[in-house]
C-alpha positions in Angstrom: 115.9 81.1 185.5 115.1 80.3 182.3 115.3 76.2 181.7 116.1 75.1 178.2 116.4 72.1 176.4 117.8 72.2 172.6 117.2 69.3 170.1 120.2 67.2 168.8 119.8 68.5 165.6 119.8 72.3 167.0 123.6 71.8 168.3 124.3 70.1 165.2 123.1 73.2 163.3 125.0 75.2 166.0 128.3 73.6 165.4 128.1 74.9 161.7 128.0 78.4 162.5 130.8 80.9 161.2 133.3 78.8 161.7 136.1 81.5 162.0 134.6 84.2 164.3 134.3 84.7 167.8 130.8 86.6 167.7 128.2 84.0 166.6 125.3 82.0 168.0 126.7 79.0 169.0 129.2 81.0 171.2 126.5 83.1 172.7 124.6 80.2 173.8 127.5 78.2 175.0 128.1 81.5 177.0 124.9 81.2 178.9 124.9 77.8 179.7 128.3 77.4 180.9 127.7 80.8 183.1 124.4 79.4 184.4 122.5 82.0 182.9 120.5 79.5 181.6 119.9 76.1 182.7 120.0 73.4 179.9 118.4 70.2 180.4 119.7 66.5 178.8 117.6 63.8 178.7 119.3 60.5 179.3 118.8 59.3 175.6 120.0 62.5 174.0 123.4 61.5 175.6 123.7 57.9 174.5 122.7 59.4 171.0 125.2 61.8 171.0 127.9 59.1 171.8 126.9 56.7 169.6 126.7 59.3 166.4 129.8 61.9 167.4 132.5 60.5 165.2 130.1 60.2 162.6 128.3 63.9 162.7 131.8 64.8 162.8 132.6 63.7 159.2 129.3 64.9 157.9 129.5 68.1 159.2 133.3 68.6 158.0 132.6 67.5 154.5 128.9 69.8 154.5 131.4 73.1 155.8 133.9 71.6 152.8 131.3 71.6 150.0 129.9 74.7 150.6 133.4 76.7 151.0 134.4 75.2 147.4 131.2 76.0 146.5 131.7 80.1 147.8 135.5 79.6 146.2 134.3 78.8 142.8 131.8 81.4 142.9 133.8 84.4 144.0 136.9 83.3 142.4 137.9 87.1 142.3 137.2 88.8 145.4 140.8 87.1 147.1 139.6 89.1 151.0 136.4 86.9 150.6 138.5 84.0 149.7 141.1 83.9 151.7 138.3 84.4 155.2 137.8 80.6 154.8 139.9 78.5 156.0 139.3 75.0 155.0 142.4 73.4 156.2 141.4 73.9 160.2 137.6 72.9 159.6 138.1 70.0 160.9 139.3 70.8 164.1 137.3 73.8 165.2 134.3 71.1 164.2 135.9 69.1 166.8 136.6 70.9 169.5 132.9 72.5 169.2 131.6 69.0 169.2 133.8 68.4 172.8 132.3 71.4 173.9 128.8 70.5 173.0 129.5 67.1 174.8 130.9 68.6 177.6 127.9 71.0 178.0 125.3 68.0 177.7 126.9 66.1 180.2 128.5 68.6 182.7 126.5 71.8 182.4 123.3 70.3 182.0 120.8 68.8 184.3 120.5 65.1 183.5 116.9 64.2 182.5 116.1 60.5 183.8 114.0 57.9 182.2 111.1 55.9 184.2 109.4 52.9 183.4 106.0 54.9 183.1 107.7 57.1 180.4 108.7 54.3 178.1 105.5 52.8 178.6 103.3 55.7 177.4 105.7 56.4 175.1 105.1 52.9 173.5 101.4 53.9 173.2 101.8 56.9 171.9 103.7 55.1 168.8 100.9 52.2 168.8 99.0 54.6 168.4 100.8 57.2 166.1 100.1 60.4 168.1 103.1 62.9 168.0 105.5 62.9 167.9 104.8 59.8 165.4 101.9 60.8 163.4 103.8 60.8 160.4 106.7 58.5 161.4 108.3 56.2 164.0 109.8 58.3 166.7 109.9 56.3 169.4 113.4 58.2 170.6 112.1 61.3 170.5 108.9 60.5 172.3 111.2 59.1 174.8 113.2 62.7 174.6 110.8 65.1 175.0 108.4 63.2 177.9 111.5 62.9 179.8 112.0 66.6 179.2 108.4 67.1 180.2 108.8 64.6 183.5 111.8 66.5 184.8 110.5 69.7 184.6 107.2 69.0 186.5 108.8 66.5 188.9 111.2 69.6 189.7 108.4 72.4 189.4 110.3 74.7 186.9 108.6 77.6 185.2 109.6 79.4 182.4 110.9 76.4 180.6 111.8 76.1 176.6 112.3 73.2 174.1 113.6 74.3 170.8 113.7 71.5 167.4 114.4 72.1 164.2 112.5 68.6 163.7 109.5 69.7 162.4 108.0 66.8 161.0 107.8 65.4 164.4 106.7 68.2 166.9 104.9 71.2 164.5 101.7 71.2 162.8 103.2 70.8 159.3 105.9 72.5 156.6 103.9 75.8 156.6 103.3 75.8 160.5 106.3 75.4 161.9 106.1 77.7 164.6 103.0 75.8 165.7 103.3 73.2 168.2 101.4 69.8 167.2 98.0 70.1 168.6 98.2 66.8 169.9 100.9 67.7 172.6 99.6 71.1 173.3 98.3 69.4 176.7 101.2 68.1 177.9 103.3 71.1 177.4 101.1 73.6 178.8 100.9 71.1 181.9 104.9 71.4 182.0 104.8 74.7 181.2 107.2 74.4 178.4 106.5 76.7 175.7 107.6 75.1 171.9 109.9 77.0 169.4 110.9 76.1 166.3 114.8 76.9 165.7 114.7 78.7 162.2 117.8 78.2 160.4 118.2 81.2 158.2 118.9 83.1 160.1 119.6 80.8 162.5 117.2 80.5 165.7 116.7 83.8 165.2 112.9 83.9 167.1 114.9 81.7 169.9 117.7 84.2 170.3 115.9 87.5 169.6 112.8 86.9 171.8 113.2 84.4 174.3 116.9 84.8 175.1 118.5 88.4 174.4 115.8 90.2 176.0 116.1 88.8 179.6 119.7 87.6 179.6 123.7 89.0 179.9 124.8 90.4 176.6 127.6 88.2 174.6 128.1 91.4 172.7 129.0 93.1 176.0 130.9 90.3 177.1 132.9 90.2 174.1 133.9 94.1 174.0 135.2 93.5 177.8 136.8 90.3 177.0 138.6 92.6 174.5 139.1 95.4 176.5 140.9 93.1 179.3 143.1 91.5 176.2 144.2 94.5 175.2 145.2 95.8 178.7 147.2 92.5 179.2 149.0 93.1 176.5 150.0 96.6 177.4 151.0 95.8 181.0 153.3 92.8 179.7 154.3 95.0 177.4 155.7 97.4 179.8 156.9 95.0 182.4 158.9 93.6 179.2 160.2 97.5 178.5 161.1 98.2 181.7 164.5 98.0 182.4 165.9 95.1 184.3 166.3 96.1 188.4 168.8 94.2 190.3 167.1 95.5 193.6 164.1 97.3 192.9 162.1 99.0 195.4 159.6 97.1 197.5 156.7 99.0 196.2 158.2 99.2 192.6 155.2 98.0 190.8 152.5 99.5 192.8 154.3 102.9 192.5 154.7 102.9 188.9 150.7 102.7 188.3 151.1 106.3 190.1 153.7 107.2 187.8 151.9 105.9 184.0 148.9 107.9 185.3 150.9 111.3 185.9 152.6 110.6 182.6 149.0 110.4 180.6 148.4 113.8 181.6 149.4 116.5 179.2 149.5 118.5 182.2 150.5 117.3 185.4 149.4 119.2 188.7 152.3 120.5 191.3 151.7 117.9 193.7 152.2 115.5 190.5 155.4 116.8 189.9 156.6 116.8 193.3 155.7 113.0 193.6 157.7 112.2 190.5 160.3 113.6 192.3 160.1 112.3 195.7 159.9 108.6 193.7 162.5 109.3 192.0 165.0 110.5 194.5 163.5 107.6 196.5 165.2 104.9 194.1 167.1 104.7 191.2 164.3 102.2 189.6 162.0 104.9 189.7 164.6 107.3 187.5 165.6 104.9 184.9 161.4 104.2 184.2 161.0 107.6 184.4 164.1 108.6 182.0 162.9 105.7 180.0 159.1 106.8 179.3 160.5 111.1 179.5 159.6 111.2 175.3 155.8 110.1 175.9 152.9 112.1 176.3 154.5 116.1 175.9 156.6 115.6 178.9 160.0 117.0 176.3 
């Protein structure tokens, strides 16, 4: 099993991605977590921060996306197909639903990592001594978050654990070494079997997904293809039911037997046995006769 803790900044970045397409990394990560292919870990403080800031973040993200869309529309005013792909009137609704979905993941689909007095004490010391993640600024809450995650992993004896963030200033060696964990945190991560994965912003999460997650997890694209197939199959079945003449007193096995008829009708050259089966059903009940005549013009039957 893979355990993962995504920093708040990663979730906020994911929320903005590809709002009008089901095939995107936000949906992909939610799919893995909601179906328990990976276990997400949420520190207590992340939930406090989320509850405190989600209303403000909804407005900020909506405004960011609207500004981006307006820029694109202005730049590609002559490209009608591209411009029509953006739907600014639905942006706030989509983002609001995504924020609600992330909140459910944080509170329902995650393991909650609890804080302890020892974590508070150690965080205070690191803060006073300017140790990462406090080496460039006061990052007391980030310290609480990461050491709550580390404590949860060590307490449960987990392996194959990942922490991912966009906040390189607190966790990385610097702007030019975003993928390198700060040297003052290496021992703490190693002792907890915790990997540090910086979350690239363009393309978003490329290393996190492409290297650490996709190779060992169920394919999200396969899931989408199967979902589409099932939806199309459902539409076909509903259409068949709606197009089938209403029978006052259908045969007891009607719905099951018309499946066999459909298989025969789909063939260009039914076998003699299949032809006899059709005759048998037609003679058995008027409902099959009506169904036969309703489909007689299909698949070369006439």
